[in-house]
C-alpha positions as CSV (number, residue, x, y, z in Angstrom):
1,X,190.5,211.9,4.4
2,X,194.0,213.5,4.3
3,X,194.6,215.9,7.2
4,X,195.3,219.6,6.4
5,X,198.5,219.4,8.3
6,X,199.8,216.6,6.2
7,X,198.8,218.4,3.0
8,X,200.8,221.4,4.0
9,X,203.7,219.3,5.2
10,X,203.9,217.7,1.8
11,X,204.6,221.1,0.1
12,X,206.7,222.6,2.9
13,X,210.1,220.8,2.9
14,X,211.6,222.7,5.8
15,X,208.7,221.8,8.2
16,X,209.9,218.3,9.1
17,X,213.5,219.2,10.0
18,X,212.5,222.3,11.9
19,X,210.0,220.3,14.0
20,X,212.6,217.6,14.6
21,X,215.0,220.3,15.8
22,X,212.7,220.8,18.8
23,X,212.6,217.1,19.6
24,X,209.7,215.7,17.5
25,X,210.1,212.2,16.1
26,X,209.3,211.0,12.6
27,X,206.2,209.4,14.2
28,X,205.1,212.7,15.6
29,X,205.3,214.4,12.2
30,X,202.7,211.9,10.8
31,X,200.1,212.4,13.6
32,X,197.2,214.8,13.6
33,X,198.5,218.2,14.7
34,X,196.7,220.0,17.5
35,X,197.5,223.6,18.5
36,X,197.2,224.2,22.3
37,X,196.8,228.0,22.5
38,X,196.6,229.9,25.8
39,X,197.0,233.3,27.4
40,X,199.4,231.9,30.0
41,X,201.7,234.5,31.5
42,X,202.5,236.4,34.7
43,X,200.1,239.1,33.7
44,X,197.4,238.5,36.3
45,X,195.7,235.7,38.4
46,X,193.4,234.7,35.6
47,X,196.4,233.6,33.4
48,X,199.3,232.9,35.8
49,X,198.1,229.3,36.5
50,X,197.1,228.3,32.9
51,X,200.3,226.5,32.1
52,X,199.1,223.6,34.4
53,X,196.0,223.3,32.3
54,X,198.1,223.6,29.1
55,X,200.3,220.6,30.2
56,X,197.2,218.5,31.0
57,X,195.7,219.3,27.7
58,X,198.9,218.4,25.9
59,X,199.0,215.1,27.8
60,X,195.4,214.4,26.7
61,X,196.1,215.2,23.0
62,X,199.3,213.1,22.9
63,X,197.7,210.1,24.7
64,X,194.9,210.1,22.2
65,X,197.3,209.6,19.3
66,X,197.7,213.2,18.1
67,X,200.6,215.6,18.6
68,X,200.2,218.8,20.6
69,X,202.0,222.1,20.0
70,X,202.0,224.9,22.7
71,X,201.4,228.5,21.6
72,X,201.0,231.5,23.8
73,X,199.4,235.0,23.5
74,X,199.4,236.5,27.0
75,X,196.6,238.9,27.8
76,X,196.5,242.0,30.0
77,X,194.5,242.6,33.1
78,X,191.7,245.1,33.1
79,X,192.0,245.4,36.8
80,X,195.6,246.4,36.7
81,X,194.9,248.7,33.8
82,X,192.1,250.6,35.7
83,X,192.6,254.2,36.8
84,X,195.2,255.1,34.2
85,X,195.6,255.2,30.4
86,X,196.4,251.5,30.4
87,X,192.7,250.6,30.3
88,X,192.6,252.2,26.8
89,X,194.5,249.2,25.6
90,X,191.9,246.7,26.9
91,X,189.5,246.4,24.1
92,X,192.1,246.5,21.3
93,X,193.9,243.7,23.1
94,X,191.0,241.4,22.3
95,X,191.4,241.9,18.5
96,X,195.2,241.7,18.8
97,X,195.1,238.4,20.5
98,X,192.6,237.1,18.0
99,X,194.9,238.2,15.2
100,X,197.9,236.5,16.8
101,X,196.0,233.2,17.2
102,X,194.9,233.4,13.6
103,X,198.6,233.8,12.6
104,X,199.7,230.9,14.9
105,X,197.0,228.5,13.5
106,X,197.4,229.4,9.9
107,X,201.1,230.0,9.4
108,X,201.9,226.3,10.2
109,X,198.4,224.7,9.8
110,X,196.8,222.5,12.5
111,X,194.0,220.0,12.4
112,X,192.3,221.0,15.6
113,X,192.9,223.1,18.7
114,X,192.5,223.5,22.4
115,X,192.0,227.1,23.5
116,X,192.7,228.0,27.1
117,X,191.9,231.4,28.7
118,X,190.1,232.9,31.6
119,X,189.5,236.6,31.4
120,X,187.8,239.6,30.0
121,X,189.4,240.0,26.6
122,X,191.2,236.6,26.4
123,X,188.1,234.4,26.2
124,X,186.3,236.5,23.6
125,X,189.6,236.8,21.6
126,X,189.9,233.0,21.5
127,X,186.2,232.6,20.5
128,X,186.7,235.2,17.7
129,X,189.8,233.4,16.5
130,X,188.0,230.0,16.6
131,X,185.3,231.4,14.3
132,X,188.0,232.9,12.0
133,X,190.2,229.8,11.6
134,X,187.3,227.3,11.7
135,X,189.1,224.2,12.7
136,X,187.7,221.6,15.2
137,X,188.1,223.5,18.5
138,X,187.4,223.0,22.2
139,X,187.7,225.7,24.9
140,X,189.0,225.3,28.4
141,X,188.5,228.2,30.8
142,X,190.8,228.8,33.8
143,X,188.0,229.1,36.3
144,X,187.3,231.6,39.1
145,X,189.4,232.6,42.1
146,X,188.4,232.0,45.7
147,X,186.8,234.8,47.7
148,X,188.8,236.4,50.5
149,X,188.0,236.6,54.2
150,X,184.3,237.4,55.0
151,X,183.7,236.7,51.3
152,X,185.7,239.8,50.2
153,X,185.9,240.1,46.4
154,X,187.8,242.4,44.1
155,X,184.9,244.4,42.8
156,X,184.4,245.9,46.3
157,X,187.8,247.6,46.2
158,X,186.7,250.4,43.9
159,X,183.9,251.3,46.3
160,X,186.2,251.1,49.3
161,X,188.8,253.3,47.6
162,X,186.1,255.9,46.9
163,X,185.0,255.7,50.6
164,X,188.6,256.2,51.7
165,X,188.9,259.3,49.6
166,X,185.7,260.7,51.1
167,X,187.1,259.9,54.6
168,X,184.5,257.2,55.4
169,X,187.1,254.5,56.1
170,X,190.7,254.7,57.0
171,X,193.7,254.0,54.8
172,X,194.5,251.0,57.0
173,X,191.1,249.5,56.3
174,X,191.5,250.0,52.6
175,X,195.0,248.4,52.7
176,X,193.6,245.3,54.4
177,X,190.9,245.0,51.8
178,X,193.5,245.4,49.0
179,X,195.8,242.8,50.5
180,X,193.1,240.1,50.9
181,X,190.7,240.5,47.9
182,X,192.5,238.1,45.6
183,X,193.6,235.0,47.6
184,X,194.2,232.7,44.6
185,X,194.5,232.4,40.8
186,X,191.5,232.5,38.6
187,X,189.1,235.1,37.2
188,X,187.8,237.7,39.7
189,X,185.0,236.2,41.8
190,X,182.0,238.1,40.6
191,X,179.8,238.0,37.5
192,X,182.0,240.4,35.6
193,X,183.1,240.1,32.0
194,X,185.6,237.3,32.7
195,X,183.0,235.0,34.5
196,X,180.3,235.9,31.9
197,X,182.5,235.1,28.9
198,X,183.6,231.8,30.4
199,X,179.9,230.9,30.7
200,X,179.2,232.2,27.2
201,X,181.9,229.8,25.8
202,X,180.1,226.8,27.3
203,X,176.7,228.1,26.3
204,X,177.9,228.3,22.7
205,X,178.7,224.5,22.8
206,X,182.5,224.8,22.7
207,X,183.3,223.5,26.2
208,X,182.9,220.2,27.9
209,X,179.5,220.3,29.7
210,X,179.7,221.8,33.2
211,X,183.3,223.0,32.9
212,X,182.8,226.8,32.8
213,X,183.7,228.9,35.8
214,X,184.9,226.1,38.0
215,X,186.9,227.1,41.1
216,X,190.5,227.6,39.8
217,X,191.8,225.8,42.9
218,X,189.7,222.7,42.2
219,X,191.6,219.6,41.0
220,X,188.6,218.7,38.8
221,X,189.7,221.6,36.5
222,X,192.9,219.8,35.6
223,X,191.0,216.7,34.7
224,X,188.7,218.8,32.5
225,X,191.8,220.1,30.6
226,X,193.1,216.6,30.1
227,X,189.7,215.4,28.8
228,X,189.5,218.4,26.5
229,X,192.9,217.5,25.0
230,X,191.6,214.0,24.3
231,X,188.4,215.4,22.8
232,X,190.4,217.7,20.5
233,X,192.2,214.8,19.1
234,X,188.8,212.9,18.6
235,X,187.3,216.0,16.9
236,X,190.1,215.9,14.4
237,X,189.1,212.4,13.4
238,X,185.4,213.4,13.4
239,X,186.2,216.5,11.2
240,X,183.7,218.6,13.2
241,X,184.6,222.2,12.6
242,X,183.7,225.1,14.8
243,X,181.0,226.3,12.4
244,X,179.4,222.8,12.6
245,X,178.8,223.6,16.3
246,X,178.3,227.3,16.6
247,X,175.2,228.5,14.7
248,X,172.6,231.3,15.1
249,X,170.7,229.0,17.5
250,X,173.9,228.6,19.6
251,X,174.1,232.4,20.0
252,X,170.4,232.6,20.9
253,X,171.0,230.0,23.6
254,X,174.0,232.0,24.9
255,X,171.9,235.2,25.1
256,X,169.2,233.5,27.1
257,X,171.8,232.2,29.5
258,X,173.2,235.7,29.6
259,X,169.8,237.0,30.7
260,X,169.5,234.3,33.4
261,X,172.9,235.1,34.9
262,X,172.7,239.0,34.6
263,X,175.8,238.9,32.6
264,X,178.2,241.7,31.9
265,X,177.2,244.5,29.5
266,X,180.6,244.0,27.8
267,X,179.0,240.8,26.3
268,X,177.2,243.2,24.0
269,X,180.7,244.1,22.6
270,X,182.0,240.5,22.5
271,X,179.0,238.3,21.4
272,X,178.4,240.4,18.2
273,X,182.2,240.4,17.5
274,X,182.4,236.7,17.9
275,X,179.2,236.2,15.8
276,X,180.8,238.4,13.1
277,X,183.7,235.9,12.8
278,X,181.3,233.1,12.4
279,X,179.4,235.0,9.6
280,X,176.4,235.5,11.8
281,X,174.7,238.9,12.6
282,X,174.0,239.6,16.3
283,X,173.6,243.1,17.7
284,X,172.3,245.0,20.6
285,X,168.8,244.8,19.4
286,X,169.1,241.0,19.5
287,X,169.9,241.2,23.2
288,X,167.1,243.7,23.9
289,X,164.5,241.5,22.2
290,X,165.6,238.3,23.8
291,X,166.0,239.7,27.3
292,X,162.4,241.0,27.3
293,X,160.5,238.4,29.4
294,X,163.6,236.4,30.1
295,X,164.0,235.0,33.7
296,X,166.9,236.2,35.7
297,X,168.0,233.5,38.2
298,X,171.5,234.0,39.5
299,X,172.2,235.5,42.9
300,X,175.9,236.2,42.3
301,X,177.7,239.5,42.8
302,X,177.8,242.3,41.8
303,X,174.0,242.3,41.3
304,X,173.5,239.4,43.8
305,X,174.8,238.2,47.2
306,X,177.4,235.5,46.7
307,X,180.9,235.2,45.1
308,X,181.2,233.6,41.7
309,X,182.8,230.4,43.0
310,X,179.4,229.4,44.3
311,X,178.1,229.3,40.7
312,X,179.8,225.9,40.1
313,X,178.7,224.7,43.6
314,X,175.0,225.3,42.5
315,X,175.4,223.4,39.3
316,X,176.9,225.9,36.9
317,X,175.8,226.4,33.3
318,X,174.0,223.0,33.2
319,X,171.8,224.0,36.1
320,X,171.0,227.4,34.5
321,X,170.1,225.6,31.3
322,X,167.9,223.0,33.1
323,X,165.9,225.9,34.6
324,X,165.5,227.8,31.3
325,X,165.3,224.6,29.2
326,X,161.9,225.7,27.7
327,X,163.7,228.8,26.2
328,X,166.6,226.9,24.6
329,X,167.3,225.2,21.3
330,X,168.2,221.7,22.7
331,X,169.0,220.3,19.2
332,X,172.2,222.4,18.8
333,X,175.5,220.4,18.4
334,X,178.3,220.6,20.9
335,X,182.0,219.6,21.2
336,X,181.0,216.3,22.7
337,X,179.6,215.2,19.4
338,X,176.1,215.2,21.1
339,X,173.4,217.7,21.2
340,X,172.8,220.1,24.1
341,X,169.7,218.1,25.1
342,X,171.7,214.9,25.2
343,X,174.5,216.5,27.2
344,X,172.0,217.7,29.8
345,X,170.5,214.2,30.2
346,X,174.0,212.7,30.5
347,X,174.9,215.0,33.3
348,X,171.9,213.9,35.4
349,X,173.2,210.3,35.1
350,X,177.0,210.7,35.6
351,X,177.1,212.2,39.0
352,X,177.9,215.8,38.0
353,X,175.2,217.4,40.2
354,X,176.2,215.2,43.2
355,X,179.8,216.4,42.9
356,X,178.6,220.0,42.8
357,X,176.4,219.5,45.8
358,X,179.4,218.4,47.9
359,X,180.8,221.9,47.6
360,X,177.5,223.5,48.2
361,X,177.0,221.6,51.5
362,X,180.4,222.8,52.7
363,X,179.2,226.4,52.6
364,X,175.8,225.6,54.1
365,X,173.7,226.8,51.2
366,X,170.8,225.4,49.2
367,X,171.1,225.3,45.4
368,X,168.2,227.8,45.2
369,X,170.1,230.3,47.4
370,X,172.4,230.7,44.4
371,X,170.4,229.7,41.3
372,X,166.7,230.3,41.6
373,X,164.1,228.2,39.9
374,X,162.5,229.4,36.6
375,X,159.1,229.8,38.4
376,X,160.6,231.9,41.3
377,X,163.1,234.1,39.5
378,X,164.8,237.2,40.8
379,X,163.3,239.1,37.8
380,X,161.3,238.1,34.8
381,X,162.2,240.8,32.3
382,X,165.9,240.1,31.6
383,X,168.7,242.3,32.7
384,X,169.8,244.3,29.6
385,X,168.0,247.1,27.7
386,X,169.0,249.1,24.6
387,X,168.0,252.7,24.8
388,X,167.5,255.0,21.8
389,X,166.7,258.6,21.2
390,X,168.3,261.8,20.0
391,X,171.2,261.3,22.4
392,X,171.8,257.8,21.2
393,X,170.3,257.3,17.7
394,X,172.2,254.0,17.2
395,X,171.6,252.9,20.7
396,X,173.0,252.7,24.3
397,X,173.3,249.8,26.8
398,X,172.0,249.7,30.3
399,X,172.0,246.8,32.8
400,X,168.6,247.7,34.2
401,X,168.8,244.9,36.9
402,X,171.6,246.9,38.5
403,X,169.9,250.3,38.3
404,X,168.0,251.6,41.3
405,X,164.2,251.7,40.6
406,X,164.3,255.4,41.3
407,X,166.4,255.9,38.1
408,X,164.4,253.8,35.7
409,X,162.5,256.9,34.7
410,X,164.2,260.2,35.4
411,X,164.7,263.8,34.1
412,X,168.2,265.1,34.8
413,X,170.4,268.1,34.1
414,X,173.5,267.4,32.0
415,X,177.0,267.7,33.4
416,X,179.3,266.9,30.5
417,X,183.0,265.9,30.8
418,X,185.4,265.2,28.0
419,X,187.3,262.5,29.9
420,X,186.8,260.2,32.9
421,X,189.4,261.9,35.1
422,X,187.5,265.2,35.2
423,X,184.2,263.3,36.0
424,X,185.5,261.2,38.8
425,X,187.1,264.3,40.4
426,X,183.8,266.1,40.3
427,X,182.0,263.1,41.9
428,X,184.6,262.7,44.7
429,X,184.7,266.4,45.5
430,X,180.8,266.6,45.8
431,X,180.6,268.9,42.8
432,X,178.0,266.5,41.4
433,X,174.6,266.9,42.9
434,X,171.3,264.9,43.0
435,X,169.5,265.3,39.7
436,X,172.7,265.5,37.6
437,X,173.5,263.4,34.5
438,X,177.2,262.8,34.5
439,X,178.2,262.6,30.8
440,X,181.6,261.2,29.9
441,X,182.4,261.4,26.3
442,X,185.3,261.0,23.8
443,X,185.9,257.6,25.5
444,X,184.5,255.4,22.7
445,X,186.5,253.1,20.4
446,X,187.6,256.0,18.1
447,X,188.0,258.5,21.0
448,X,190.4,256.6,23.3
449,X,190.0,252.8,22.8
450,X,186.7,252.5,24.7
451,X,188.0,252.2,28.3
452,X,185.8,251.2,31.3
453,X,184.4,253.9,33.5
454,X,184.8,251.6,36.5
455,X,186.0,253.9,39.2
456,X,183.5,256.6,38.3
457,X,180.6,254.1,38.6
458,X,182.0,252.8,41.9
459,X,182.3,256.3,43.2
460,X,178.7,257.0,42.3
461,X,177.2,253.7,43.5
462,X,179.1,253.8,46.8
463,X,177.5,257.2,47.6
464,X,174.1,256.4,49.1
465,X,172.5,259.6,47.9
466,X,174.1,259.9,44.4
467,X,173.5,256.2,43.6
468,X,169.8,256.8,43.6
469,X,169.6,260.4,42.2
470,X,172.1,260.7,39.3
471,X,173.1,258.8,36.2
472,X,176.3,258.1,34.3
473,X,176.0,258.3,30.5
474,X,179.0,257.5,28.4
475,X,180.2,256.5,24.9
476,X,182.8,254.4,26.8
477,X,181.9,251.2,28.6
478,X,181.8,250.1,32.2
479,X,183.0,247.0,34.0
480,X,181.1,243.9,34.4
481,X,181.6,244.5,38.1
482,X,179.7,247.9,37.9
483,X,176.4,248.5,39.5
484,X,174.2,251.5,39.7
485,X,172.7,254.0,37.3
486,X,175.2,253.6,34.4
487,X,174.4,253.8,30.6
488,X,177.2,253.0,28.2
489,X,178.1,252.4,24.6
490,X,176.3,255.6,23.5
491,X,176.4,255.5,19.7
492,X,177.4,257.3,17.6
493,X,180.3,258.2,19.8
494,X,181.6,261.7,20.4
495,X,184.7,261.3,18.3
496,X,182.4,260.6,15.4
497,X,180.4,263.8,16.1
498,X,177.5,261.9,17.7
499,X,174.9,263.9,19.7
500,X,176.7,263.1,23.0
501,X,179.5,265.5,21.7
502,X,176.9,268.3,21.4
503,X,175.5,268.2,24.9
504,X,176.1,271.3,27.0
505,X,176.0,272.1,30.7
506,X,172.4,272.3,31.9
507,X,170.7,270.5,29.0
508,X,167.8,268.3,30.2
509,X,168.2,264.6,29.7
510,X,165.3,262.1,30.0
511,X,165.9,258.4,30.8
512,X,163.0,256.0,30.4
513,X,164.2,252.4,30.6
514,X,160.7,250.8,30.3
515,X,160.2,252.8,27.1
516,X,163.8,252.3,26.0
517,X,164.4,256.1,25.7
518,X,167.5,258.3,26.1
519,X,166.6,261.8,25.0
520,X,167.7,265.4,25.2
521,X,164.4,267.1,26.0
522,X,165.6,270.6,27.0
523,X,168.3,273.2,26.3
524,X,170.1,275.1,29.1
525,X,167.6,274.1,31.8
526,X,164.5,274.8,29.8
527,X,162.3,271.9,28.4
528,X,161.7,272.4,24.6
529,X,159.8,270.7,21.8
530,X,161.5,268.0,19.8
531,X,161.8,270.4,16.9
532,X,163.5,273.1,19.0
533,X,166.0,270.6,20.4
534,X,166.8,269.3,16.9
535,X,167.3,272.8,15.7
536,X,169.8,273.6,18.5
537,X,171.7,270.4,18.0
538,X,172.0,271.1,14.3
539,X,173.4,274.5,15.0
540,X,175.9,273.0,17.5
541,X,176.9,270.4,15.0
542,X,177.9,273.1,12.5
543,X,180.3,274.5,15.1
544,X,181.6,271.2,16.4
545,X,185.3,270.4,15.7
546,X,186.8,267.0,16.1
547,X,189.4,266.7,18.8
548,X,193.0,266.0,17.9
549,X,193.9,262.3,17.8
550,X,194.7,261.1,21.3
551,X,197.0,258.4,19.9
552,X,198.8,259.6,16.7
553,X,200.6,256.3,16.3
554,X,200.7,252.8,17.5
555,X,198.0,250.2,17.9
556,X,195.4,252.5,19.4
557,X,195.8,254.8,16.3
558,X,195.0,251.7,14.1
559,X,192.1,250.8,16.3
560,X,190.6,254.3,16.3
561,X,190.6,254.3,12.5
562,X,189.1,250.8,12.0
563,X,186.8,250.0,14.9
564,X,183.1,249.7,14.2
565,X,180.4,251.0,16.4
566,X,180.1,249.6,19.9
567,X,176.6,248.5,19.0
568,X,178.1,246.2,16.3
569,X,180.8,244.8,18.6
570,X,183.6,247.4,18.5
571,X,185.8,245.1,16.4
572,X,188.2,246.3,13.7
573,X,187.3,246.0,10.1
């Protein structure tokens, strides 16, 4: 079988001399060509260390008889973008990186690829691109950073900042926390979007078993990158494309793992978008259906107790899969060339769990302190729910495992805000009272790029009274680090004239998570029949006027015109 790279080389006469101009030999030209794509750059701790892994992967590719080529598409940091308009660029960066990888892989043509990334938008961008270019592909993730002193982790900084603004801690205390929350490279050490998506990449079968979310400071990670490079070269010879591995069953496995780890709600944007690139339909309802009755096992922050580096110590993705094995498709293929079931059996024999246990012993914990057994779960009804009603006809997302029980069923009065800045100011100044529903709108994909409402959720959840008596409802999204009574992805969004745009001060909002309801049940403080509410909303819709475009030019203007609903994945079509 003639390789694609050699077919293109035969019809592109300038390719050979141009490659030789950067030091390639005639022998290199004739080898299988492997793209090593990463988000390396000095953008944040999740990417600043990736070049070490790139070099190890290149070494593995070359030693296996292929030729590696390094390409880079640096990502941005959601953490650095928080609190200002920079966060509006977060979601669109995912699609932009995927587009750039598509360009890299197809403008020259490669026979296989190693894809190296760590963080919130970088990992899903690489997975989307893999589905799109459909060459033999293997993913290496950059792991997770260490926790700071007293197990300090970054997701606590938002709460400490809100506490400082309320005068509950000093500026000196806040400064200490800020200076010690990120002691190493790697993804942030909690089960946020970065950690979740690293795990999703392995759950889809695209990583070497047990390699997701390893400590970034662990030497084992460099060995994984080297082995991944070797395997990429082997996959070239096997001709095993990405679509030969990733199927509907693979996505179902990933969603079951997502439930077991209480994964980030942002996965409901990323998994459907990745599936779309593979020609598979996954939506919020798929998550809702599969989470019902699913066992939630992972005691990792923000919903649990321990930092995310302990996930690997307890056995990582393979241990989660062992516990929920009865819920998985064990016959799916993986990048090893073996099935998931075969991989799990191999790990029991090759010392993987013994190696993990060494780390666990150093911190004085038992495996079940971090990953519970299937029969003794933290919860047995998943962690995600899709709510619907006249406020969210197309759906809204809530991580019910992070919502106080008092707020699983509640009737609240609406306090609508047309941007996050106004809402957080009202929370910090105590203008928000128990029984309020803080509604932040015009923050969806078409409104402003769908930023995270992280600091507002932190301000609410860090307030002992408000965290159990109010809710945040938004057509934006919230961080994987968020906890508390937050409902996001409300669809249709306000910029599309969805019902969230029509809510007025004092309207009565009903939340019923067990029944999956998000309803407007009253107008101006008075409960009404459904017909009366519908009539008022229809009148308001007649008088509603779209807001001027927030971004009249540039990439966010393009995104606002082409992004699909958050319930479909928020990708551009």
